[in-house]
N, C-alpha and C positions, 0 to 999 in steps of 0.2 A: 752309700746312699740308704736313705731311710724314708720309707713313703708308706702312708696308709691312706685310701682314699674314702670318703664314704659319700652316697648318691643320695639326694633330695630328689623331689617332683618338680624343680626348677631348674634352669640352666645357667644360675651361679655358680663357677667353680671356684675354689679356693685350693692350692696345690703345693705343699711344704716339701722341700726337698733337702736332706742333710748331705752336707758335705764337708772335707777337711782339708782341702788343698787350698793351698793360696796361690788362685789364675784367676784370668779375667775368664768368665763365664756365660755361656751362648746357652741360651733355654729355647726349646723351641716350642711353638705355641699354635694351634688349634690354627686352620689358614681361614677359617671362617670369624675368626674371630677380632676383637680391636681392644688392645689394653687400657684398662681405665685407670690403674693406680698399680705401681710396684715400690714395696718399703721392704725395711730389713729389721730384721731386731737382734741386737748385739747379744751372746750368751748362751745358752743350750739351747739345743738345738729340740726343735719342734716336731710333732707329726702333723703332717700332712691333712686336710682336710678338704673336701668338694661340695661345695655347695651351688645350686641353682637360683635364678631368679630374673626374671622376665628379661633374658638373651645376654643378661650380665653374668661373665666368669672371674671370677678372681681368683689368682694361684698364689700361693705364699709357698718358700721356699726357704728354707735353711741352706746357707752356702758358703762358700770360702772365703776369707776375709779381705781380698782385694782383687782387682783386677778388672777385664770386661768379661762382664756373665751375660751371655747370648740364651736368651729363652724361647724356645720354641713356641710360636702361636700361631691358632687357625688363620690360613686364608683368606676368609671373611672378615675375620676382626680387627678392628682400631683400637688404639691402646687409649683408657679414657684416664689412668693415673698408674704410676709409678712409684714408690716410698719405699726408705729405709726406716723400718720400725725401729723403735729405740736406739735412735742414733744419740751420739752421746760424742764430746768433746774430742776432736784428734780424727774425726773420720769424717770424710769428704763423699759424697755421691752425685753423681747426674744422670739423670735418664736420657738417652743420645737421638733416640727413635728406633723405628723399623727398620730392620735391610734383610734383602731378599739375597738367600743364596742359592738364585735360581729357582725353584718350586719350592723354597720352602723359606719361609715367612720368621725372622727373630727379633725379640723387644732386646733390644742393648743399655746396661746399664751398666756404670764405671763407678768403681769403689777404690778410693786411695784412704791408706792408713799411716797415722804420723809414726816415725819412728817412735817406739818405746809404747805404743799402744798396743796392749795386749786383748785380742778378741781369741774367741774359738770362734763362732758363728755369726753370720751375718744373716738377719731375718728379711727377705725382700717381697713385697707384696705387688704383684699387677696386677690390675683391672682392667678386661678387656670386654668391647661390647660386640656379640657376633650378630652374623647375617648382617652388616652396615659397609662392608668394603667389597666391590666389583672385583670378582678375578677370575681366571680361567683354570677350571680345573685340569690336573696333569694326572695319566695316569703312571708313567714313569719318565725320570729322566736322567739317563744314563750316565751324565756327568757330575749329576751333585750327588747321586745316588751314593756312585762309589764314598764319597767324602763321608754320608749320612752313616754307612757301613761303619766307617773304620771309628765314625763319633761313638756308636753304639758300644762300641768295646773299650774306645776312652777317651772320655767327655772333654779331655782337654788339650791344648795344643800350642805351638808355638813354641818362639825362643826368646822371645819381646818378654822384655819383665814390667810388669808381673804377668802377662800372658794371657791366653782364652779361654775359655770355657764355656762349654754348651749343657742346658739342657734340655728337658721336653723330651729327649730325642725317642723314646718309647714310641711318643704318637706318630713320629716319621711319616708311617704308612697314610694313616688318616685324614695326616694334617698337609695336603700336599695341593697345593695351588700358584700359579702365578699374578702375582699383583700385575694390575693396570697402570702403567706411570702415567701422568699428565704430559702433553704434547702439546708445543706451542707451533702452531703450521696454518697453511691456508687452509681455508674452510672447505670441506668437503673431499680434499685430496686422502687418497687411500691409496697403500702399496698393495698388491698383488697377493691376492688371499692363494697363496702357492705353499708347495714344501719345501722352503727355503731354509739351508742351515749354513751357507757361506756368504758371507756379503764383502760385498770388495768394494771402496772407496777409493774414487781416481779422479784426473780431470779429462774432459774432452779432447785433450791433445794428446792423453796417452792411453784411453780406452780400446782404440783398434789393436793395441799390442795383447790385451790380455785374452781374445778369441780363442786362441791354444790353450791356456792354462783355464779357461772356463769350460772348456769343452773335456780335460781332464776330470776337473771336481764333478763331470756331470757324471762320465764313464765312472768314477770312483763312488758313485752314488752319496756325494755330498752337492746338492741343486745348491746353483751360484745365484747370486743377484747382483749384477753390477749398479751403481749410483755413482753420478760423477758431482763434485763439487759444485760444478754450476747450477744443477737442478737443486742441490741441498740449499743453497743460497738464494733460489728462488722462495720454495716451498717451505723453507722451517725457517723460525722467527732468531733473533739472538744478535749481539751487537758486532759479534766476529765470526769468523767460520769453524772456530774450536766447537763455541756453542752452538751455531745455529748443527753443526755435524754432530751435538750432543743430542739436540731433540731428534733429530734424523736416528740415531742409533736407540731409543726411548721405543719412536715409533715403531723401527722395524722389531725389536725384543717383544715388543706388546702384540707385535705379530704374529710372529717366525720366532720367537724363542732360540735363535741361533746359535752354534755353538763356536763358530769360527767368523772372524773379521777380518781382513786386510785391506792393510791403509798401502796404494800405490805410489810413491812418489815421495818427495823430500820437504822441506818445508815451506817451500814456494806452492806447491800442490796443496798441501793440510799442516800446518806446524803443527809441533807437539805441543802439550798444554805447558805453560810456565809457571812454576810454583817457588817458592821462598821460604825457606825458614824463619821463624819469627824472632827467634832469637840473635838474629845479624840482617834485620830487614834490608839496610842498604848494600846487600851482596851486589858486587860489581856486576854487570852485565856487558856483554860484548865485549870483555876484555879476558887478555891470556887464553890459558886453554880451555877453561869454563864455560865460556862463552854464555852464561845464567843457568839456571838449572830449569829443564823440559823432560818430560816423560810424556811417554802413549800411555800409559797403564793408567788413568783417569779415565780416557776415551771407555775402559772398558768396567767403572766403577758409578754404574747411573743413577744410583740413587745417594751418593754425594750429598751433602746438605749444599743447597743453594747458599748460604750465608760463608762457606769455607771459600767463594769465589768472588774475587772482587772484578773490578775493571778489569785488568791487565794479568792476572794469576792467581791459583791458589794460594793461601795460607797456610803452611802445615808447621806450627810449631817442633823444633827440636825436642822437646820433652812430649809429643803425641804419645809416644806409648810407655812413658815413666808415672805419669798424671791424667789416667783413664778418666775421673771425676773432673778434671781442670779444661781439657781440651777436646780434639775431637774423636768421632766414634773411629772404629775399625770395621770400613766398609768391605765386602766383598764381591770380586768381579764375575760380572754375569757372563762372559764367551772367554774364548780364547782368543786372543788379539795379535798381530804381528804387522810387519810393515816391510815391504821395499823400498828401500832408505834413497830415492833419486828423484830429481824432475828433470834427468836425461835421459831421452828417448833410449839411445845405447845403451847406456846401464841397465834401465830397465828389460829394453828387451835380452840381455844377456843372461840378467835374476832369472826372466822367467825360463828361457832356453834351457837352463843350466836345471831350474826345480821338476819341469816336464820330463827333461831326459833321467833325472835321477830319480822321479818317481816311478817313471814309467820301465825302468829296466826291468826284468824279471830275471835275468841270472846276474847279477854286479859284479861277482868274484869275491874269494874266502877274505880279500884285501878289508872286505867290511867290517869282519870278526877284529881287526886288527884296531889298537886304543892307544892314544900318545897322550902321557901326563908330562908337563912341563914345569919344572918350579924355579921361576926366577930369583932372582938375589934377594936374600932378604926374605924369602915366601918360601922357605923347603918343606914344610909338613904337608907329609903324604901319605903318612900312614892308615888313615881311613881308606884313600884311593887304593893302596896296592894289597888292603886286606879285603877288599869287597869286590874288588873286577877281577874279574874270569878270563879266561882267553887269552890269543896273544895279545904282550902287550909291551908298551916302551917307556922307559921313564927316563928323562933326559935333564938334568937338575944343575944348577950354579953351586960351586966352579966344578964339579965333578967331569962331566960332557955335555954341558949345555953351550953352543956357542951358536950364531947367526946361520952357519953354516952345518952345523948338526942338524937343527930344526928343521930349515930348508930339504936336507935328503933325506929324513922321515916323513916330510908331508909327501913330499915329489913320490917316494917309495908307494904310498896309499895306506890310508888310514880312516877306518871307520868313524872317530869322533880325537878331536883335540881337546883337552884341558889344559885351560892356561892358567897355572897361578904365579901371577907375576904383578910389580904391580906396573900403574898403567895411566895413560892418559886419552883425551879421544884420538889421537895420531898414530899410537901404539904403545909396545908391552917391555918392560927394561928386563930385558935378558941378563944382565951383570957382565962387570968387565968393560963398562961404557959402549954393549951392543946391547942394540933395540931391535924388534920386529916390526915393522910401522909402515906408515903409509911409502914412504919413498923404496921401500927396499924389499915388499912384498910380492911386486912384481919380478922379482928371482922365482919364484914357481914354479914352475912346469906341470905341476900334478893334472892329471885328468879325472884323478881321483876325488870325489868332493868329501870333505870330511864335515861335519855338525862340530862348532866348535862351543865349549861352555866354557866360560871363565870366569875368573874372581876379580881379573884388572879394573879398577874403577875407571869409570867413564867410557870404558872401552866400549862401550855401545852405543854413543852418542854420534845416530845416524846423522843427526842433525848440522853437526860442526863443520868447519871448512878443513879438509885433508885429512876427513874421517877415516881411519884402518878400516872399521868395519865395513862399512858403505863401498869402499875401496875393494875388498875381499869377495863380498859377493856380486860387484860389478867387470869382474875381472874376467873375459870371455874364456870359455872351458877350462878353467882354471881358480885355483882359490879355496871359496868354501860355498855350500849351501845353504847354510844357514847358521845362526850366532847366537846364543843367548847369555844376555851379558847386564850391565847395568848403564843408566847415563850418567849416574852423579856415583857417588862411593855405592859399593858392592856390600851387602849385608851376610850373602849366602857362601856357602863354599860347595860341597858338594851335593847340595837335596835335587835340585834337579838331575842332575844326569844318573844319581842312584838310581831314582823313579824312573828316568825313562828306559835305563837299562833292567830294571826289576830288581835292582839289587838294595830297594829300599828296606824290606822286611828283617834283613840279614843285618842292616847298619844299624837302622832303628827300629823295635817292634811298633807296630802300629802308629807309626805316627804320621808318612804319609803313603797313600794307597801306592800300587805300581802301575805303571802309564802303559806297559808293553810296547813299548818303543815308540812311542806319540810323544814328540817335544811338547806339543801345545801343552797336550793333560798332564805332562809331567809337571809344566809350569802352572797349570791352572792348578794343580795340588798345594805346590809349593805358596802360592800366595796366596790361595782361600787361607789356609791354615797356618800361615807363619804371623801374618801380620805386617810386617817391616817389608815391605817392597815397591811402595809408588818410586822407584826410580829403576826398575827391573823392566825388562824388554826382550822380544823376541824379532829378531831383524830377519825374514824368511816366512816361506809358507808356514799356518800356524798348525795344519792337518799335517804336516809330513810326516814320514815314520822311518825311523832309521835304516838305512840299508840292510843292515845284519837281520832284520827282521822274516827276509824274504829265506832264509835257511831255517825259521823256527817256526814262521808261521803262514798259514797257508794265503796264496795269493790269491786277492777277491777277482771275482770273475767280471769283466768289461759288458757295459749293455752294447748291444747290436744297433742301436738308434744311430742313427747316421748324423755325423758332424754337425751341417747343416741345420735338419730340424732339432737337435738338440739347441745348437745358437738361437735359432730362433724361439725355442720354447724360452730359452732361460730369461730373454730380453722382453720377452710378454710384457706389457703394463696394464693392468684392470684399475680403472675409475669406479669406484663403489662405495657409497658412504653406509658406514656399519656403528652403529652402538654397543660398545660393549657390553657385554651381559657375563652374570654368573652362570657357570653351565657346570651338570654334574654329570657330563659325558664331555666330547671332545671341544674344540671351540669352533667358534661358527668359522673361524679361518681354515681349521682341519675337516670340517663338515664338508665345506666347499670344493674342497683338494678332489 
C-alpha cells in the first residue's frame, strides 16, 4: 500500500491507496462522514491526496482489480458519490451502500473484470459529507475491535471469489461510532435504557421457563432482556413476524448494541427467514428433506438492503459472491445469534436445564479436554484437524473404525467436542456402509457429559425441519449435546469455527480469524464477519456458551451476590421514555442513564 496525504485548510479529503491484491476491498472511513462519490481509475497507481471543502471529504484509492472493496468511513458521514475512474470495456462496478461492522462503518463497492482484461490498479473515488449522520460514539467495542486488529495486519479475508478487502483501517481508532437505524414502531415506545447485552426472544407461553437461564446470564455479567413475540407483534410494524422481529432487533441494537441474541422456540414461535437462490426461483418448498431454504442468519444482518427482501423471502442469487458488481452486497452480522429450536415446552426446559448445568459446573472433569473427529463415507479429509488439534483425541473414520456403535460408545465415554465430517440431511449424518447417526437412533446415547458439535454435514442444522436430528440432540433430557454449530442448507465451511473456538487458528492460517478463547459464539461471529459465505450457518444453543475445557485454562468468573429474585425483577423492568437519538462525543444517552 502506498499513500501520501497533504492537508488543506478545508475538510475535503481525497485518499488514494495502492494495492496489487485481487480481492474484494473493504475501506474504513470516518464515522462522521457521508460518502459523496467513489470511483476508480484503471492503470498505474496514483499518490493519495487529502483535500477539504465545507465538510465534504473525498477518498481516492488505488486498489486491486476485483472483488468487494470495503472502505472505512467516519460514523457521521453519508456517501454522496462513489465511482470508478477511467472505467473501460470489460469492467463492471457497483456501489452497494454502507454497512456497519458494529461500530465501524464501511462503504462497499463491488468490481468485476471480464476474463482476458488486464488491469493493474483500479482507482476508486468516494465522496462523503461529514456531520450529516446521527450516531452514538463508541470508545471501544471488544467484539469488532478484535476483527479490526486482525485486519490491520492483513486487510484481506474470506475464501470466496473474488474475496473481501478492507481499506482505511488505520483510522479505526478515530472513526468509531454506532449508526442509528430507522425503526418502524408505535410512537413513543422506548426500550429500557439499561446495560443490556443479551436479548432473548420467545413466546408468552415459553417465557416462564427462562427464569433460571436469565438469572445465570445476570450472574455471569451478561445482562439479559426478554421480549415476547406477542409484544413485538403489537409494537413493531411489518407484514409478518420476521419483518416485525427485524424492526425490534434494530431498535434493541440502537439502544444497547448487544452482543448476544437468543431465539427460544421453533418455527411456530418465530420462523427462520426464507430465502431462495435466483438461479432456480421455483425451488420446491415443503417437499423432501429440503423443506425450503431457511436461515436465522438474516436476523443478525440488520442493514441488509430492503430491496432484497420480498413479500415471502430473501432472494439471494447463486452467483452472489462471484459477481460482486451485479448482485447483492456482503453484509456483516451485528451480534452473535443462537436458537433453542423447539416449540415444545418440555424440550425447551431440557435445553435450558442442560445449558445452565453445563455453564455452572466449576469442575466438569478431564473429559472436557477430549475431542472426537468423525469422518463419514466419502469425507475422509482430516489432515488439518489432526495436525492442529491438541490434547486427547479420537478419530473415527469409515471404513476403518467408524460404525454407529463405535460413535455412540465414544460419545458416551465423554468428549468435549465432536467434529462431524459427514454427508447429511436434516434428519442425520451418513456414517457409511448403510449406517446413519440420526433422529431415530440418537436415543441410543447415554452420555451425561455433553459435547458441543461442530459439523460440516449439509442441512444437519435445520432445526425447523420435522424430525430434526439437531433439535433432537439438544432436547434429549440429560444427554445428547449442549450446542451445535452447523448449516441449514449447504455447509460452506470446514474447521474454521472449531479452530477459532479452541484457539488453534493462528497455527492453521496466520492472520485469518482471531482466536475466540473457547467461546463458540465469538468463533462463529469472526467466521461469518470475515468469510462472507455464511447465510445458511447457525448456532443451535446459547451463543455465549464457553467450552467447558476452558475451566482448566481460564479463571472462573466470580458471580454476583445479588439474589435471584432481585436480579429477575431488575431484568424485566420496562422504562417507557421518549428519547431523540443525538450524536455524542462521549457515551450514549442510554449509557448515561444507567
